[in-house]
N, C-alpha and C positions, 0 to 999 in steps of 0.2 A: 716549260718556260720559267725562267728564273724570276724571283720577286724583284731583283735589282734591275732586270732588263726593262721593266715597264716604267721605271722612274725617269722623269725628264732630265736631260743633261743640263747642267748649269754652265754658262759661258766661263771660260778660263780667264781670269783677270790678271793682267800684267800692269806694271807701272809703279810709279813712286807713291801712289796713295796707300799702298800696303805698309810703308814705313812711317806714315803720318797718322793713320787711323787703324785700329785692330780689325775693323769690318766684322763685328760680332754677328750681324744679320746673316752673313754668308755661312755661318756655322750652324744655323738652325736646320732642323729636319722638317721642312715645310710639307713634305709628302705625308707626314704623320700628324700634321696640324700643330706643330710646335710653335709657340710664340713666347715672347719675352714678357715675364712678369716684372722683373726689376733688373736693371743694369747698374752695377755698383762700381764706382771709381774709387781709387784710394783717397783717403782723407787728405786735406790740404796740408796737414802738418808734415807729411812726407816730403814736401817741397821746401821746407825751411832750411835744411842743411845744404841742399844744392844751391839755394839762393845765396847762402853765405859764401859758397865757392865763387859764384858769379860776382858778388860784391868784392871779394878779395881780388879776383882777377881784374876788376875795374880799377881798384886802388893801385894795383901793380902797374897798370897801363898809365894811370894818372901821374905816378911818380917818375916815369921814364925821363922827362926833361931834367929832373933834378939830379940824376945819377951820372951825367956826363958820358964818359966812354962805356960805362956799365949799363947803358940803356937797354942793350939787347937782352941782358939777363932778365930785367924786369918785364920786357915784352914777352919773352919766352914763357916765363912763369905765369904772367897774366893771361896769355892766350891759352895755355894748357889748362890752367885751373878754371878759367871761364868756360871753355868748351866742355870740360869735364862736368861742370855744374849744369850746363844746359843739357848735356846728354843724360845725366841722371834725372833731371826734371822730366825729360821726354819719356824715358823708360818708365817712370812712375805713372805718367799719363797713359801709356799704352797698356798698363796692367788693369784688366777688367774682370770682374766677377759677375756672372750672369745667372739669374734664377729664371727658369722657364717652367712651363706646365708639365714637362716630362723629366727634366734633369737640372742639375746645377753644373756649371762649368766655369773655368778660368782661362783667360787668354792673356799671355804676357810675353814680352820680348819685342825687340825692334827688328833686327836683321834675322834672327832665328826666333820665329814665333812658336810658342808652345801652347798647347791646349790640353787641359785635363778635364775630364767630365765624370759625373757619377749620376746614375739614375736615381730619381727620388725614392723609389722603393728600396734602395740599398742603404739609405741614410738611416742609421739606428739612433744616433744621438747627436745633438748640437749643444756645445757648451760655449759660453761667452766669458772671456777674460778681459777685464777692464783694468789696465795698469793705472798707477797714480797719475801719470801725465794724460792718460786717456780719459780719466774722470774730469780733469781740468779742461782739456781741449775738445772733448766729446767724441772719442773714438774707442773702439774695442777690437779685440782679436777673437775670431770664431774658429772653433775646432770641430770638424765633422768626423764622426766616428762611423765606421761600417765594419762588416765582418772581416774583410780582408786586411784592414789596418795598414796596409802598405800600398799607398796610392799617391798620385800626384796632386790630390785635392784634399789634403788633410787640414791645413791651417791657412786661413785667410786673415791677413793682418791689416790693421789701420782701416777699419770699416767705420764710416761716419754714421750718425744717427743709429747707434747700436740697439737701443730698445725697440725702435720701430722695425729694424731689420730682423731682430731676433723673433719678434712677433710674426713677421711675414714668413720667415723660415719655418717656424713651428706650425703655422697654419697650412703651409704648402705641404710639408712632410706628412702631417696628420691627414690631410685631405687625400694625398696620393695613396696612402695605406699600402695595401698589397697590389693594387692595380697599377701603380707607377704613373698614373696620369691624374693631374689636378682637375677637379670638377670645375665647371664654368662659373658657378656662383662664388666659389672661393677666389678664382682668378680675377673676377670682376670686382673684388673687394667687398663682397657681401657676406 
């Protein structure tokens, strides 16, 4: 009998909720006792540029009455730029980085969701890069190194509270060691 045959089947979920929330909990391996230690959303600074798009779109819509017969051009630009800004904000919201007791993984994308994961035992090194604006606004970029070097989970950008998160990553990776599983005392914050 196969190991996979004994695992319970999860119900297949359909609907619009997949486009609104990345459903990180659905990606956990509950049969192995996996649980989330930290779910990290992208820093709020990633939404500044899309917000300026939305504001520019609103300005274009506000000047429509002043343009006479050219109102349609302002409306088209306003709608396109505004919708593009909202789309970019939503795609930033859907980008999640998750640290569990077994692995780290990233889920991103709206219509085409992508998930990349790496077992904790394979993480060799974590480096933090805090650019000038990251020092001002409180974010950093993390680079995860492993032996393969070519994977979908190498760089995680715009991580808020970088010092606390670096400390968590280091504790989790050290605790996992060669077993690949975080001990309960570390997972509980002790």
